[in-house]
N, C-alpha and C positions, 0 to 999 in steps of 0.2 A: 420036297414032299411035305416035310414037317413044317416048313415055313408057310406053305399054302394052307395046311390044316389049321395053323395058328391064326392066319388071316381070316379064314372062314369062321372060325370059332369066335373071334372078336366081333366080326360083323353080325353074327347071330345074336351074340350077347347084347350088342348095341341095339339091334332091332327089338329085342325083347324089352329092353329098358326104355326105348324111345316110344314104342307103339302105344302104351297106355297113356303117356303124357301128351304127345303131340299129334298122334294119328287117330286114335280111337274116336275121340269126340267129333273129329271132322268127318269121319265115316258115318256116324250115327245122327248127329245134329246139324241142321242147316238153318240157323236162325237168321231172320231178316229184320234189320232195324229200320229199313225204309218205311216211311209213313206217308202215304198219299192222302188226299183229302176225302177219299171214299169212306163214308160212315153210314150207318143205317138211315140217317135222315135224308140221304139222297133218294131213298125210296119212300120217303114220308113216314118212316117207322120211328115211333117214339123209342128212346133209349136213354140210359144213364151211362155216361163215360165215367168209369169207376177207377179209383186208385185205392189199393189196399196193401196192408203191410204183412210181410212174412215173419216167422219166428226169428229168423236170423237178420232181420232189419232191412229187408229190401222192399222197395215200392214196386208193385206190379200193376199192370193195367188190364182192364177188362170192360166188356159192354154188358149191361143188363138190359134185356129187351122184354118188356111185358108182353104177355100173350094177347091175341086179338079177342074181340067179343065172341061169345060162344056160338052165336048164330047170326045170320044176316038180318034177321028181324028184331034182334034185341036192341032196345033203345039205349042201353048203357053197356059199356064194356063189362065183361064178366069179371068178378072180383079176382084179383091175383091170388088171394088165399084159397079160392076154389080150384085153382089150377095146379098141376104139377109144374115143377121147375127143373129144366135140364141144366145140369152143371156140365158144360161142354169142354172137353180136353182135345185139342186139335193135334195134328200130326207133327212130324219132325222138321218141317220146313215152312218158310213164310211167316206169316203172323195173322192176327185176327182180321185184318183188312182183306186178306185173300179169301176169307170165308164169307164175304158179304152176300154174294149171290145165293149161297147155300142157306144162310140165315134168313134171307127174304123168302125163299121157297118154303122153308120150314114154317116160318111165321105165318105165311098165307094159308097153310094147309093143316097145321096141327095146333090146337089150342093149348099151348104150354108157354110158360115164361122161359127165357133162355139167358143163361149167364155164361159167356164164353170169355176165356182169359188167355193172355199171352204168358208163357213161362218166362222165367228169368232169361235175359239176353234177347228175347224176342220182342219186336215192336217197341213200345214205349217202356217196357219193363226193364228194371235194373238187373245187374249181376251177371254171373257166368253160369252157363247151363251145365247140368250134370244129372245123373239118375236121381240121386238123393235130393238134389235141388228141386226137381220136378215134383217129388213127393211132398216137400215142404210147401211148394207153390199150391198144390192141390188142397192141402190142409188149410192154408190161408184163405183160399177161395171159398171153401166150405164154411169156415168161420165167418167170413164176410156175409154169406147168405144167411147164416143163423142170426146175424146182427140186424137184418132187415125185418121190420115189423109188418111189411105189406105182402109177405109170402108165408106159406105154410111150411115150416121146417120139417114136417113129417112127410112132405110130398116132394122130396128132392130126389131126382133120378140122375145117376152118374152116367154120362154119355161120352165114350172115348172112341176116337177114330185113329186107326193105324197106331203110331207110337202112343197116342193118347189113350188107347185101350188099355195099355199096361199101367198107365197112371191111374186110370179109373179103377182097375182091378185092385191095385195096391190100396187105394183109398177105401174101397168097399170092404177090404179085408180088415181095415183098422177103424172105420167110422160107419155110423148108421146111415142107410139110405133106403129109399122106397123100392128101387129097382136098379138094374144095371143094363145098359145098352152098349154093345161093342160092335163097331163097324170096321171091316177089313182088319181084324186083329191078328197078331202073330203070337206064337206060343212062347218064344223067348228070343233074346238077342243072339244067344249061342246058336240056335237053329237057323236064324236068319244069316249069321256069319257063314255057316256051312253052305247055305244055298248060294249066297252072293259071291263068296270067295272060296270055292271048293278046292282050289289048288294051293291055298295058303293056310297056315296053322292059326288063322285068326281066332277061331272059337276057343283055342287053348289060351290065348293071351288076353281075352276080353275081361275087363273088370266090371263093365256095365252088364247087368243081368236082365232086368225087366222080364223075369220068369213068371209069366201069367199062368202057365200050365201048372206050375207047382202050387199056385195060390187059389185058383178058382174053385177048387173042390171044398174050400173052407168058407165060401161065401154062401149065405143062406137067404138070398132075396131072389125074386124073379129075374131071369136073364133072357135078353134077346140078343142073338148074334146074327149079323148081316154080312154077307160076303159076296162079291162078284165072282162069277164062274170063269171070267177071263182075266183075273188078276194075275199079272206076270211078276209083280214085285213080291207080294205075299200070297202064295198059293192058297186056294180055298181049303186045302187040307189042314192048314193051321186053324182056321175057324172051326172046322169040324172036330178037330181034336179038343179044342177048348169046350165046344158044346158037349161032347161026350163026357168030359171031366166035370162039367157043371152039375149042380143039383137041380132037381125039379122045384118049382115050375120053370121050364125053359123052352125057348123057341129058336129055331134056326130058319133064316130066310135066305135063299139063294137068289141073287140079283142077276137075272139072265143077261148075258152080253156085257156086263159091267167089268171094267178094269179096276185099278186101285184108286184112282182119283176122280172118277166120273160116276160113282154110284148114285148120287143124288140127282143126276141128270138122266142117265140111261135107265135107272129104275122107274122113272116116270111116276104117275099117280099111285101105282101099286106100292112103290117104295114108301110113300108117305102114309098110305092106308095101313101098311103093316105097323109103322110106328104109332099112328093114331089108335089103332085097335089094341095094341099092346098097352098103351097108356090108359085107355078107357077101361080095360079089364082090371087095372090096378084099383 
């Protein structure tokens, strides 16, 4: 009996030691280094393939996509400085190549510049992924935008999807932005751990926090939160809790019938109308 107790105790201790080092990141992050030839120019979209440097010396990759002209009748493209710029933080899997269709649909419907980046270890970006690493990556992306002379630094909107919502919230807490858009956001990794692994003490062992619920009440810019009502990965209640904790002015848009990864498709034209109207009101 004593021997069995000792064995179980050792196994539990080993699990507690190993979990944060070898298991935790694999549960949360799913970076994809593969890089196919699909880039915005396959759709005839102008873009800059950007490499920028983080504070800890890593080269990251991103695409800067200028917004389209303001109306079909305009002879010249609208000035980039007249537009808002979305600084886009994607979710925990894949890379920017997997967002190409979404970028095109947004580009065709909403007159904004877009800068979408790959976190460290994703796509062409160097390094190893971590929570603090993504925060450094976000700051570096914002610094890059501030270095461009062809956009208005006062009109930068942080746009975060899924895990990227937590990155956007942290950046908005520390840095100035014009507004914050969160799509399919979660309240914290701890709460996600409870949902996904209810029979394991995962939430007690997590070092990764991404605690947006604790931060959003300290953000003082307009907020738009969008969430599918059929999201089985991150329940819509997470989005509603964040909305309730956010300061005015704020908006919540329920995307009828949308799950976690198809919001921009299932939402149809209304989805883009909501984003465009939110941006226009700024």
